[in-house]
C-alpha positions in Angstrom: 84.9 138.6 127.7 83.8 135.4 129.3 82.5 134.2 126.0 85.9 134.8 124.4 87.7 132.9 127.1 85.3 130.0 126.9 85.8 129.9 123.1 89.6 130.0 123.4 89.5 127.2 125.9 87.3 125.2 123.6 89.6 125.8 120.7 92.6 124.7 122.8 90.9 121.5 123.8 89.9 120.8 120.2 93.4 121.4 118.9 94.9 119.2 121.7 92.4 116.5 120.8 93.3 116.7 117.1 97.0 116.4 117.9 96.3 113.3 120.1 94.1 111.8 117.4 96.5 112.3 114.5 98.9 109.4 115.3 95.9 107.0 115.5 94.5 107.9 112.1 97.2 106.3 109.9 96.0 102.7 110.5 92.5 103.9 109.7 93.7 105.5 106.5 95.4 102.3 105.5 92.2 100.4 106.0 90.3 103.0 103.9 92.8 102.4 101.1 92.0 98.7 101.1 88.3 99.3 100.4 86.6 100.5 97.3 85.9 104.2 96.7 82.2 103.3 96.6 82.3 101.8 100.1 84.0 104.9 101.4 81.7 107.3 99.6 78.5 105.5 100.9 77.8 107.0 104.3 76.3 103.9 106.0 79.2 101.7 104.7 81.8 104.3 105.7 80.3 104.4 109.2 80.1 100.6 109.6 83.5 99.8 108.1 85.6 102.7 109.1 84.2 105.1 111.8 82.8 102.5 114.3 85.9 100.3 114.3 88.2 103.4 114.4 86.2 104.8 117.4 86.7 101.5 119.3 90.4 101.4 118.5 91.0 105.1 119.4 89.0 104.8 122.6 91.1 101.9 123.7 94.4 103.5 122.7 93.8 107.0 123.9 91.0 106.9 126.4 91.8 110.4 127.7 91.0 111.8 124.3 87.3 110.9 124.6 87.1 112.8 127.9 88.8 115.9 126.5 85.8 117.0 124.4 82.1 116.9 125.3 80.1 114.7 122.9 83.3 113.2 121.6 81.4 110.4 119.7 79.4 112.9 117.6 82.4 115.1 117.1 84.5 112.1 116.0 81.9 111.1 113.5 81.8 114.6 112.0 85.5 114.7 112.0 85.8 111.4 110.0 83.3 112.6 107.4 85.1 115.9 107.1 88.4 114.0 106.7 86.8 111.9 103.9 85.5 114.9 102.1 88.7 117.0 102.4 91.6 114.5 102.2 90.5 111.5 100.2 90.3 111.1 96.5 87.5 108.7 95.6 87.4 109.4 91.9 89.6 106.5 90.8 89.5 102.7 91.1 91.2 102.9 94.5 91.0 105.3 97.4 93.7 107.9 97.1 95.0 110.7 99.3 95.3 114.3 98.3 98.8 115.4 97.5 99.0 117.5 100.7 97.4 114.9 103.0 100.2 114.8 105.6 100.4 118.6 105.9 96.7 119.2 106.1 95.7 116.3 108.4 96.1 118.1 111.7 94.1 121.1 110.5 91.4 118.9 109.0 91.0 116.9 112.2 90.7 120.1 114.2 88.1 121.5 111.8 86.2 118.3 111.9 86.1 118.1 115.7 84.8 121.7 115.8 81.7 120.8 113.7 
């Protein structure tokens, strides 16, 4: 029973973090779309050009978010890679978004933060 309560509390915190994170993702997505698909597909480049600056911006804008989840930095990195894999189209000459990007974003963020 205690395990179920702990899991439910963890899920609630993750979902709250995802909803707090979502509004701050749009500028990050816009930056992604300015880069080449190869730069986004390459893990080191993606980390340097997207994840690290996004972490700095989000920490400054929503400081409470980083305290909501233990190991937020690691979870944010996993979340951003999950977002890239699930919601970005890197097959063309420019970075595209999946057709259902807006609807799926909150769910994908929550899934990524749970990893």
